[in-house]
C-alpha positions as a LaTeX table, in Angstrom:
\begin{tabular}{lrrr}
\hline
Residue & $x$ (\AA) & $y$ (\AA) & $z$ (\AA) \\
\hline
Met1 & 44.52 & $-130.76$ & 140.78 \\
Glu2 & 48.27 & $-130.88$ & 140.71 \\
Asp3 & 48.49 & $-131.49$ & 144.50 \\
Arg4 & 46.12 & $-134.45$ & 144.05 \\
Leu5 & 48.26 & $-136.02$ & 141.47 \\
Trp6 & 51.42 & $-135.42$ & 143.63 \\
Gly7 & 49.46 & $-137.06$ & 146.43 \\
Leu8 & 48.65 & $-140.07$ & 144.24 \\
Leu9 & 52.27 & $-140.59$ & 143.45 \\
Glu10 & 53.28 & $-140.57$ & 147.21 \\
Glu11 & 50.50 & $-143.12$ & 147.82 \\
Lys12 & 52.33 & $-145.53$ & 145.62 \\
Gly13 & 55.39 & $-145.39$ & 147.74 \\
Cys14 & 57.36 & $-142.86$ & 145.78 \\
Ser15 & 59.92 & $-141.19$ & 148.02 \\
Ala16 & 61.27 & $-138.67$ & 145.56 \\
Val17 & 58.26 & $-136.57$ & 145.16 \\
Gly18 & 59.84 & $-133.60$ & 146.82 \\
Leu19 & 62.62 & $-133.75$ & 144.32 \\
Leu20 & 60.28 & $-134.15$ & 141.44 \\
Arg21 & 58.47 & $-131.14$ & 142.48 \\
Met22 & 61.63 & $-129.18$ & 142.63 \\
His23 & 62.45 & $-130.09$ & 139.03 \\
Phe24 & 59.06 & $-129.87$ & 137.67 \\
Gln25 & 56.40 & $-127.14$ & 137.76 \\
Thr26 & 53.47 & $-129.42$ & 137.50 \\
Pro27 & 52.82 & $-133.09$ & 137.00 \\
Trp28 & 51.85 & $-132.47$ & 133.29 \\
His29 & 55.57 & $-131.00$ & 132.76 \\
Leu30 & 56.79 & $-134.32$ & 134.28 \\
Ala31 & 54.55 & $-136.25$ & 131.96 \\
Cys32 & 55.64 & $-134.53$ & 128.97 \\
Ala33 & 59.46 & $-135.34$ & 130.09 \\
Val34 & 58.65 & $-139.36$ & 130.20 \\
Asp35 & 57.72 & $-141.41$ & 127.18 \\
Ser36 & 58.47 & $-144.92$ & 128.40 \\
Val37 & 59.53 & $-146.93$ & 131.27 \\
Glu38 & 63.20 & $-146.35$ & 130.16 \\
Asp39 & 62.94 & $-142.67$ & 130.32 \\
Ala40 & 61.41 & $-142.95$ & 133.68 \\
Val41 & 64.30 & $-145.01$ & 135.08 \\
Arg42 & 66.84 & $-142.71$ & 133.32 \\
Leu43 & 64.88 & $-139.61$ & 135.16 \\
Ala44 & 65.31 & $-141.44$ & 138.41 \\
Glu45 & 68.91 & $-141.88$ & 137.87 \\
Gln46 & 69.31 & $-138.20$ & 137.31 \\
Ile47 & 67.15 & $-137.12$ & 140.30 \\
Thr48 & 68.81 & $-139.55$ & 142.81 \\
Pro49 & 72.19 & $-140.17$ & 141.48 \\
Gly50 & 73.42 & $-141.73$ & 144.92 \\
Ser51 & 70.86 & $-144.48$ & 144.81 \\
Ile52 & 71.44 & $-148.09$ & 143.70 \\
Pro53 & 70.31 & $-149.26$ & 140.32 \\
Ser54 & 67.45 & $-151.40$ & 141.87 \\
Asp55 & 65.94 & $-148.18$ & 143.42 \\
His56 & 66.27 & $-146.54$ & 140.27 \\
Lys57 & 64.14 & $-149.13$ & 138.43 \\
Arg58 & 61.70 & $-149.21$ & 141.37 \\
Leu59 & 61.24 & $-145.38$ & 141.21 \\
Gly60 & 61.16 & $-145.34$ & 137.43 \\
Ser61 & 58.20 & $-148.16$ & 137.45 \\
Gln62 & 56.27 & $-146.21$ & 139.99 \\
Ile63 & 56.42 & $-142.98$ & 137.98 \\
Trp64 & 55.43 & $-144.95$ & 134.81 \\
Glu65 & 52.50 & $-146.76$ & 136.53 \\
Trp66 & 51.25 & $-143.49$ & 138.11 \\
Met67 & 51.22 & $-141.78$ & 134.67 \\
Thr68 & 49.44 & $-144.37$ & 132.78 \\
Ala69 & 46.68 & $-144.92$ & 135.59 \\
His70 & 45.80 & $-141.22$ & 135.71 \\
Thr71 & 45.66 & $-140.03$ & 131.97 \\
Gly72 & 42.27 & $-138.35$ & 132.61 \\
Leu73 & 43.56 & $-136.15$ & 135.27 \\
Phe74 & 46.59 & $-135.31$ & 133.19 \\
Lys75 & 44.28 & $-134.18$ & 130.30 \\
Arg76 & 42.33 & $-131.98$ & 132.66 \\
Val77 & 45.66 & $-130.28$ & 134.01 \\
Gln78 & 46.70 & $-129.79$ & 130.41 \\
Ser79 & 43.46 & $-128.25$ & 129.41 \\
Arg80 & 43.52 & $-125.91$ & 132.35 \\
Leu81 & 47.09 & $-124.80$ & 131.63 \\
Thr82 & 46.12 & $-124.21$ & 127.94 \\
Ala83 & 43.17 & $-122.08$ & 129.02 \\
Lys84 & 45.25 & $-120.09$ & 131.46 \\
Ala85 & 47.98 & $-119.45$ & 128.80 \\
Thr86 & 45.63 & $-117.95$ & 126.31 \\
Arg87 & 43.87 & $-115.86$ & 128.82 \\
Ile88 & 44.13 & $-112.14$ & 128.41 \\
Glu89 & 44.12 & $-110.19$ & 131.79 \\
Ala90 & 42.60 & $-106.70$ & 131.48 \\
Thr91 & 44.59 & $-104.09$ & 133.42 \\
Pro92 & 42.92 & $-100.91$ & 134.61 \\
Gly93 & 43.73 & $-97.87$ & 132.58 \\
Ser94 & 42.33 & $-95.23$ & 130.38 \\
Ser95 & 39.45 & $-95.89$ & 128.08 \\
Val96 & 40.28 & $-96.96$ & 124.44 \\
Ser97 & 38.16 & $-95.51$ & 121.63 \\
Pro98 & 37.25 & $-97.40$ & 118.50 \\
Cys99 & 39.49 & $-94.82$ & 116.53 \\
Asp100 & 42.58 & $-95.82$ & 118.46 \\
Ile101 & 41.91 & $-99.53$ & 117.93 \\
Phe102 & 41.46 & $-98.95$ & 114.24 \\
Asp103 & 44.90 & $-97.02$ & 114.06 \\
Gln104 & 46.62 & $-99.93$ & 115.79 \\
Cys105 & 45.02 & $-102.53$ & 113.42 \\
Val106 & 45.59 & $-100.32$ & 110.15 \\
Ser107 & 46.97 & $-103.35$ & 108.05 \\
Asn108 & 43.55 & $-105.03$ & 108.47 \\
Ser109 & 41.14 & $-105.40$ & 105.63 \\
Leu110 & 38.15 & $-103.09$ & 104.74 \\
Asp111 & 35.90 & $-105.10$ & 106.76 \\
Leu112 & 37.10 & $-103.38$ & 109.97 \\
Cys113 & 35.84 & $-100.17$ & 108.48 \\
Lys114 & 32.33 & $-101.44$ & 108.27 \\
Gln115 & 32.37 & $-102.82$ & 111.86 \\
Thr116 & 33.96 & $-99.68$ & 113.66 \\
Ser117 & 32.21 & $-96.81$ & 111.59 \\
Arg118 & 28.92 & $-97.03$ & 113.87 \\
Ala119 & 30.87 & $-97.21$ & 117.06 \\
His120 & 33.14 & $-94.51$ & 115.94 \\
Ala121 & 30.06 & $-92.18$ & 114.99 \\
Arg122 & 28.43 & $-92.89$ & 118.51 \\
Trp123 & 31.73 & $-92.00$ & 120.09 \\
Ile124 & 32.02 & $-88.75$ & 118.34 \\
Ser125 & 28.35 & $-87.77$ & 119.08 \\
Asn126 & 28.78 & $-88.36$ & 122.84 \\
Gly127 & 30.29 & $-84.91$ & 123.22 \\
Ala128 & 33.36 & $-85.89$ & 124.98 \\
Leu129 & 35.71 & $-83.84$ & 122.68 \\
Thr130 & 35.52 & $-80.26$ & 121.56 \\
Pro131 & 34.20 & $-79.73$ & 118.12 \\
Ala132 & 37.69 & $-79.13$ & 116.77 \\
Asp133 & 38.99 & $-82.30$ & 118.25 \\
Ala134 & 36.09 & $-84.11$ & 116.72 \\
Glu135 & 36.64 & $-83.01$ & 113.48 \\
Lys136 & 40.25 & $-83.74$ & 113.73 \\
Ser137 & 39.65 & $-87.31$ & 114.88 \\
Ser138 & 36.75 & $-87.95$ & 112.31 \\
Lys139 & 39.12 & $-86.64$ & 109.44 \\
Lys140 & 41.82 & $-89.13$ & 110.63 \\
Phe141 & 39.40 & $-92.02$ & 110.74 \\
Trp142 & 37.88 & $-91.46$ & 107.24 \\
Gly143 & 41.20 & $-90.65$ & 105.89 \\
Thr144 & 42.53 & $-94.07$ & 107.23 \\
Val145 & 39.63 & $-95.62$ & 105.43 \\
Leu146 & 40.48 & $-94.06$ & 102.22 \\
Val147 & 44.02 & $-95.15$ & 102.71 \\
Gln148 & 43.06 & $-98.52$ & 102.97 \\
Ile149 & 41.31 & $-98.46$ & 99.77 \\
Met150 & 44.44 & $-97.17$ & 98.21 \\
Val151 & 46.49 & $-100.02$ & 99.47 \\
Glu152 & 43.77 & $-102.48$ & 98.44 \\
Ala153 & 43.84 & $-101.15$ & 94.97 \\
Lys154 & 47.73 & $-101.18$ & 94.97 \\
Leu155 & 47.91 & $-97.39$ & 93.84 \\
Pro156 & 51.49 & $-95.96$ & 93.39 \\
Ile157 & 51.32 & $-94.71$ & 97.07 \\
Val158 & 52.00 & $-98.14$ & 98.05 \\
Asp159 & 55.37 & $-98.29$ & 96.33 \\
Ile160 & 56.76 & $-95.30$ & 98.49 \\
Pro161 & 59.26 & $-96.57$ & 100.86 \\
Val162 & 58.26 & $-96.33$ & 104.41 \\
Glu163 & 59.33 & $-97.56$ & 107.82 \\
Asn164 & 55.73 & $-98.73$ & 108.80 \\
Glu165 & 52.12 & $-98.44$ & 107.81 \\
Glu166 & 51.62 & $-95.43$ & 110.22 \\
Gln167 & 54.23 & $-93.47$ & 108.05 \\
Arg168 & 52.18 & $-94.47$ & 104.94 \\
Val169 & 49.00 & $-93.37$ & 106.53 \\
Ser170 & 50.54 & $-89.96$ & 107.28 \\
Tyr171 & 51.59 & $-89.53$ & 103.85 \\
Ala172 & 48.39 & $-90.23$ & 102.55 \\
Leu173 & 46.53 & $-88.13$ & 105.00 \\
Arg174 & 48.61 & $-85.10$ & 103.86 \\
Ala175 & 48.04 & $-85.87$ & 100.19 \\
Leu176 & 44.12 & $-85.68$ & 100.94 \\
Gly177 & 44.64 & $-81.90$ & 101.63 \\
Ala178 & 42.40 & $-79.59$ & 103.50 \\
Arg179 & 39.19 & $-81.69$ & 102.80 \\
Arg180 & 36.71 & $-81.79$ & 105.59 \\
Ser181 & 35.79 & $-85.18$ & 107.37 \\
Lys182 & 32.30 & $-85.05$ & 106.02 \\
Thr183 & 33.72 & $-84.79$ & 102.50 \\
Leu184 & 36.13 & $-87.96$ & 103.12 \\
Arg185 & 33.20 & $-89.67$ & 104.79 \\
Asn186 & 31.05 & $-89.30$ & 101.57 \\
Arg187 & 33.89 & $-90.16$ & 99.38 \\
Ala188 & 34.58 & $-93.41$ & 101.48 \\
Arg189 & 30.89 & $-94.43$ & 101.45 \\
Thr190 & 30.38 & $-93.77$ & 97.73 \\
Trp191 & 33.46 & $-95.92$ & 96.79 \\
Arg192 & 32.40 & $-98.62$ & 99.27 \\
Lys193 & 29.40 & $-99.21$ & 97.07 \\
Ala194 & 31.59 & $-99.16$ & 93.87 \\
Arg195 & 33.89 & $-101.56$ & 95.54 \\
Asp196 & 31.32 & $-104.07$ & 96.34 \\
Trp197 & 29.98 & $-104.04$ & 92.74 \\
Met198 & 33.45 & $-104.34$ & 91.34 \\
Leu199 & 34.33 & $-107.44$ & 93.47 \\
Ser200 & 30.92 & $-109.16$ & 92.82 \\
Val201 & 30.82 & $-108.37$ & 89.00 \\
Lys202 & 34.41 & $-107.70$ & 87.87 \\
Gly203 & 36.41 & $-109.79$ & 90.49 \\
Tyr204 & 38.74 & $-107.10$ & 91.68 \\
Pro205 & 38.05 & $-104.06$ & 94.09 \\
Phe206 & 39.33 & $-101.14$ & 91.82 \\
Pro207 & 38.73 & $-100.47$ & 88.24 \\
Lys208 & 41.62 & $-101.47$ & 85.81 \\
Ser209 & 40.36 & $-99.82$ & 82.81 \\
Pro210 & 37.91 & $-97.11$ & 81.64 \\
Ser211 & 35.50 & $-99.64$ & 80.51 \\
Asp212 & 35.13 & $-100.81$ & 84.11 \\
Val213 & 33.96 & $-97.23$ & 85.19 \\
Val214 & 31.50 & $-97.00$ & 82.18 \\
Asp215 & 30.05 & $-100.23$ & 83.05 \\
Tyr216 & 29.38 & $-99.02$ & 86.76 \\
Leu217 & 27.96 & $-95.69$ & 85.39 \\
Ile218 & 25.42 & $-97.82$ & 83.25 \\
Phe219 & 24.57 & $-99.72$ & 86.42 \\
Leu220 & 24.09 & $-96.46$ & 88.26 \\
Glu221 & 21.83 & $-95.09$ & 85.56 \\
Gln222 & 19.67 & $-98.13$ & 85.49 \\
Glu223 & 19.38 & $-98.88$ & 89.18 \\
Val224 & 19.66 & $-95.62$ & 90.91 \\
Gly225 & 18.90 & $-93.01$ & 88.30 \\
Thr226 & 19.94 & $-89.76$ & 90.17 \\
Lys227 & 22.35 & $-87.26$ & 88.82 \\
Ser228 & 24.07 & $-87.01$ & 92.09 \\
Cys229 & 25.34 & $-90.59$ & 92.34 \\
Ile230 & 27.20 & $-90.00$ & 88.89 \\
Ser231 & 29.05 & $-86.84$ & 90.39 \\
Glu232 & 29.64 & $-88.40$ & 93.62 \\
Leu233 & 31.39 & $-91.45$ & 91.98 \\
Met234 & 33.43 & $-89.26$ & 89.66 \\
Ser235 & 34.48 & $-87.17$ & 92.90 \\
Ala236 & 35.33 & $-90.20$ & 94.94 \\
Leu237 & 37.54 & $-91.76$ & 92.15 \\
Ser238 & 39.10 & $-88.41$ & 91.64 \\
Val239 & 40.23 & $-88.03$ & 95.39 \\
Ile240 & 41.35 & $-91.78$ & 95.60 \\
Glu241 & 43.50 & $-91.49$ & 92.52 \\
Asp242 & 44.89 & $-87.94$ & 93.39 \\
Ala243 & 45.75 & $-89.06$ & 96.88 \\
Gly244 & 46.99 & $-92.36$ & 95.50 \\
Gln245 & 49.69 & $-90.60$ & 93.42 \\
Val246 & 48.59 & $-92.01$ & 90.30 \\
Pro247 & 49.86 & $-89.98$ & 87.23 \\
Leu248 & 47.51 & $-87.60$ & 85.55 \\
Thr249 & 47.96 & $-89.57$ & 82.27 \\
Asn250 & 46.88 & $-92.55$ & 84.11 \\
Gln251 & 43.84 & $-91.46$ & 86.00 \\
Leu252 & 40.58 & $-92.94$ & 85.03 \\
Cys253 & 38.65 & $-89.85$ & 86.46 \\
Lys254 & 40.28 & $-87.83$ & 83.75 \\
Asn255 & 39.99 & $-90.45$ & 80.93 \\
Arg256 & 38.10 & $-88.83$ & 77.90 \\
Leu257 & 35.83 & $-91.93$ & 77.60 \\
Val258 & 35.01 & $-91.92$ & 81.32 \\
Val259 & 34.31 & $-88.11$ & 81.34 \\
Ala260 & 32.21 & $-88.28$ & 78.25 \\
Ala261 & 30.22 & $-91.39$ & 79.64 \\
Ser262 & 29.61 & $-89.58$ & 82.85 \\
Lys263 & 28.28 & $-86.45$ & 81.34 \\
Ser264 & 26.07 & $-88.35$ & 78.84 \\
Thr265 & 24.71 & $-90.47$ & 81.84 \\
Gly266 & 24.23 & $-87.40$ & 83.85 \\
Ala267 & 22.26 & $-85.63$ & 80.91 \\
Glu268 & 20.08 & $-88.70$ & 80.35 \\
Val269 & 19.18 & $-88.62$ & 84.19 \\
Gln270 & 18.64 & $-85.09$ & 84.05 \\
Glu271 & 16.15 & $-85.57$ & 81.35 \\
Gly272 & 14.12 & $-87.85$ & 82.95 \\
Lys273 & 14.77 & $-91.06$ & 80.79 \\
Thr274 & 15.17 & $-93.49$ & 83.71 \\
Ser275 & 12.03 & $-94.83$ & 84.96 \\
Arg276 & 12.68 & $-95.14$ & 88.79 \\
Lys277 & 12.89 & $-91.41$ & 89.58 \\
Gln278 & 10.32 & $-90.12$ & 87.11 \\
Asp279 & 7.78 & $-87.82$ & 88.85 \\
Val280 & 4.54 & $-89.46$ & 89.41 \\
Ile281 & 2.25 & $-86.81$ & 88.54 \\
Gly282 & 4.06 & $-86.01$ & 85.25 \\
Trp283 & 3.81 & $-89.89$ & 84.52 \\
Ala284 & 0.07 & $-90.04$ & 85.17 \\
Leu285 & $-0.44$ & $-87.01$ & 82.84 \\
Asp286 & 1.77 & $-88.22$ & 80.22 \\
Leu287 & $-0.14$ & $-91.51$ & 80.44 \\
Ile288 & $-3.57$ & $-89.60$ & 80.01 \\
Cys289 & $-2.67$ & $-86.86$ & 77.54 \\
Gly290 & 0.00 & $-88.69$ & 75.57 \\
Lys291 & 2.46 & $-86.20$ & 73.98 \\
Ala292 & 0.14 & $-83.18$ & 74.17 \\
Trp293 & 2.03 & $-81.40$ & 76.87 \\
Asp294 & 2.16 & $-77.96$ & 75.00 \\
Ser295 & $-1.65$ & $-78.19$ & 74.22 \\
Leu296 & $-2.48$ & $-79.23$ & 77.88 \\
Ile297 & $-0.54$ & $-76.42$ & 79.52 \\
Ala298 & $-2.02$ & $-73.87$ & 77.18 \\
Leu299 & $-5.47$ & $-75.09$ & 77.94 \\
Leu300 & $-4.77$ & $-74.72$ & 81.73 \\
Trp301 & $-3.62$ & $-71.07$ & 81.27 \\
Phe302 & $-6.68$ & $-70.34$ & 79.20 \\
Ser303 & $-9.04$ & $-71.78$ & 81.85 \\
Ser304 & $-7.47$ & $-69.77$ & 84.37 \\
Leu305 & $-7.63$ & $-66.61$ & 82.20 \\
Leu306 & $-11.61$ & $-67.30$ & 81.73 \\
Lys307 & $-12.13$ & $-67.37$ & 85.48 \\
Ile308 & $-10.15$ & $-64.24$ & 86.01 \\
Leu309 & $-12.31$ & $-62.49$ & 83.26 \\
Lys310 & $-15.47$ & $-63.97$ & 84.64 \\
Arg311 & $-14.92$ & $-62.27$ & 88.04 \\
Ser312 & $-14.10$ & $-58.93$ & 86.45 \\
Leu313 & $-17.29$ & $-58.87$ & 84.33 \\
Val314 & $-19.44$ & $-59.66$ & 87.34 \\
Lys315 & $-17.98$ & $-56.98$ & 89.38 \\
Val316 & $-18.13$ & $-54.41$ & 86.56 \\
Phe317 & $-21.41$ & $-55.02$ & 84.94 \\
Gly318 & $-23.44$ & $-57.52$ & 87.00 \\
Asp319 & $-25.59$ & $-58.21$ & 83.88 \\
Pro320 & $-26.69$ & $-61.71$ & 83.20 \\
Gly321 & $-26.79$ & $-61.22$ & 79.49 \\
Leu322 & $-23.12$ & $-60.46$ & 79.62 \\
Met323 & $-22.48$ & $-63.61$ & 81.62 \\
Val324 & $-24.54$ & $-65.66$ & 78.95 \\
Ser325 & $-22.15$ & $-64.09$ & 76.19 \\
Tyr326 & $-19.24$ & $-65.07$ & 78.43 \\
Trp327 & $-20.15$ & $-68.69$ & 78.48 \\
Val328 & $-20.66$ & $-68.83$ & 74.77 \\
Met329 & $-17.38$ & $-67.49$ & 74.23 \\
Ser330 & $-16.01$ & $-69.92$ & 76.73 \\
Ala331 & $-17.57$ & $-72.77$ & 74.91 \\
Ile332 & $-16.30$ & $-71.57$ & 71.48 \\
Phe333 & $-12.63$ & $-71.01$ & 72.66 \\
Ser334 & $-12.71$ & $-74.50$ & 74.43 \\
Gly335 & $-13.67$ & $-76.34$ & 71.31 \\
Gln336 & $-17.17$ & $-77.45$ & 72.73 \\
Val337 & $-19.16$ & $-75.33$ & 70.30 \\
Thr338 & $-18.24$ & $-75.14$ & 66.41 \\
Val339 & $-18.96$ & $-71.83$ & 64.83 \\
\hline
\end{tabular}
């Protein structure tokens, strides 16, 4: 494309094409340096200082006419150069894992965690590393996810002066202690659900007061209805606040209202007051028999006892008369016959 444009300029009778190609890399660069006929004349004076003024005017007019006549070609050259400038050339080298990419992009948002978690899990399960290396890498990955939660919540660990984000991550990973990667993974996944609820309901990703945690506990009781979800939430909140260097007096997980609410919610879920996790058989029996649970259980035990007594009498006596007496006694005790 560039050679074609230079050739079109030579066809117009321009004798300074060689000098122009020495000063400008492409015709597009030449077009960027000229905005009018006067600019083209001044450019001719600089390129050919030994020529007479009439030659300068003639050369400048030739350059200007050439530029205005081939604007479409100049745009194509410009688009090609722009595409080439923004192109990334991949060089051969060692394979890069999702964990390494995440470590390099540690300052990004939490959306990156969701996009790379599955790829990271597949990378770990390929068996390329030893179990110890896989545990170490997975622990670093999920620890970094928790660090991003702390940074987003603006916990006190953010105020610690560090040289770069990698140093902050190193501090936070040490603050997480000797917890396993599976524990860190469960805490991160549990808090991800709480974070989504906080953003959609409260408008901020981390609870600011005990009432925020209590509201989410009520939501868990009504929507999930399992005792484990309550304990997992409290554990995740405790890990994040401990590693985030929140003072004990300000930790929401140790607030008296939050602790009392979690115990109360857990007790209610354990007693079966929620409707979603209630046993189906127990629900059917309660519907049929009402509140007569004790009488129903006693009747079932008595029926079993009568069956055992029947077998024993047949084996010992073998008398039909005794069998008739047995059935009469069964009817009396079961309430079918009134004495």
